[in-house]
C-alpha positions as CSV (number, residue, x, y, z in Angstrom):
1,M,108.9,27.5,150.5
2,T,109.7,29.9,153.2
3,T,108.9,33.4,152.5
4,Q,110.1,36.5,154.2
5,V,108.6,39.9,153.2
6,Q,109.8,43.2,154.8
7,F,108.6,46.7,154.3
8,K,110.8,49.7,155.2
9,G,110.0,53.3,155.2
10,F,106.2,52.8,154.5
11,T,103.2,50.9,155.8
12,A,101.8,48.5,153.3
13,R,98.2,48.5,152.5
14,P,96.2,45.3,153.5
15,G,96.6,42.7,150.9
16,V,99.9,43.7,149.6
17,R,101.7,40.8,151.4
18,A,99.4,38.3,150.1
19,W,99.7,39.7,146.5
20,I,103.4,39.4,146.8
21,E,103.2,35.8,148.0
22,D,100.8,35.1,145.0
23,G,103.5,36.4,142.6
24,L,106.1,34.2,144.2
25,R,103.7,31.1,144.0
26,D,103.3,31.8,140.3
27,L,107.1,31.6,139.9
28,R,107.1,28.2,141.5
29,T,105.4,26.8,138.5
30,L,108.6,27.6,136.6
31,T,111.2,26.3,139.1
32,L,111.5,24.8,142.6
33,I,112.1,27.7,145.1
34,T,113.1,26.7,148.5
35,A,113.1,30.2,150.1
36,A,112.4,33.8,149.0
37,T,113.2,37.0,150.7
38,V,111.5,40.3,149.5
39,H,112.7,43.8,150.7
40,L,110.4,46.7,149.7
41,E,111.7,50.0,150.6
42,R,110.6,53.6,150.2
43,R,113.6,56.0,149.9
44,R,112.5,59.6,150.5
45,E,115.7,61.0,149.1
46,C,115.5,59.2,145.9
47,S,113.5,59.3,142.7
48,P,111.9,57.0,142.0
49,A,111.3,56.3,145.6
50,M,110.3,52.6,145.7
51,Q,112.9,49.8,145.6
52,A,112.4,46.1,145.5
53,Q,115.1,43.6,146.4
54,V,114.4,40.0,145.8
55,H,116.5,36.9,146.6
56,L,115.2,33.3,145.5
57,A,117.0,30.2,146.8
58,V,116.8,27.7,144.1
59,S,118.8,24.7,142.9
60,G,122.1,26.0,141.4
61,P,123.0,29.6,141.8
62,D,120.5,31.6,143.6
63,I,118.5,34.3,141.6
64,H,118.5,38.0,142.6
65,A,116.5,40.9,141.2
66,T,116.5,44.6,142.0
67,A,113.9,47.2,140.6
68,T,113.0,50.8,141.3
69,D,109.8,52.6,140.4
70,H,107.2,55.1,141.9
71,T,104.7,52.7,143.3
72,V,104.7,49.5,145.1
73,Q,102.6,47.8,142.5
74,A,105.1,48.9,139.7
75,V,108.2,48.1,141.5
76,W,106.9,44.6,142.5
77,L,105.8,43.8,138.7
78,K,109.3,44.8,137.4
79,A,110.9,42.5,139.9
80,L,108.7,39.7,139.0
81,K,109.3,40.3,135.4
82,N,113.1,40.2,135.9
83,L,112.9,37.0,138.0
84,R,110.7,35.3,135.5
85,R,113.0,36.2,132.7
86,Q,116.0,34.9,134.6
87,I,114.4,31.6,135.4
88,E,113.2,31.1,131.7
89,R,116.8,32.0,130.4
90,R,118.3,29.5,132.9
91,K,115.8,26.7,131.9
92,T,116.4,27.4,128.1
93,K,120.3,27.3,128.7
94,L,119.9,23.9,130.5
95,Q,117.6,22.6,127.7
96,R,120.2,23.6,125.1
97,R,123.1,22.1,127.1
98,N,121.1,18.7,127.6
99,T,120.1,18.5,123.8
100,G,123.8,19.1,122.9
101,E,122.8,22.2,120.9
102,Q,125.5,24.9,120.7
103,L,124.8,28.5,120.5
104,V,127.1,30.5,118.3
105,H,127.0,34.2,118.9
106,G,129.3,35.3,116.3
107,P,132.5,34.7,114.4
108,E,134.6,35.3,117.5
109,N,133.1,32.4,119.3
110,R,133.6,29.8,116.4
111,R,136.3,27.1,116.8
112,M,139.5,27.5,115.1
113,G,139.5,25.8,111.8
114,A,135.8,26.0,111.3
115,T,134.9,27.3,107.9
116,G,131.1,27.5,108.2
117,R,130.5,25.5,105.0
């Protein structure tokens, strides 16, 4: 996996890059990631000031996440949580499709003529 981490508007403390890469390695246990790009930006004119944008190149559609918060740690944890949720949702959807299970959300999604009996 190629990883690109960029900081804009602030100087990252020592160890932040390694901490971010560790979080990405944890995501690799869920799915195959071929490339990851992480942009962390401090925006002085906005509140909350920190923003994270993450792009993961995976098989199928790529995964994107954006998060904002007041600290680097909080914004990165929010982005990781969002990425993990997207990966798990995609895996669940794929498993349901492979088992032939259909998910019915409500009466508007049922087939015509189905009585539900």
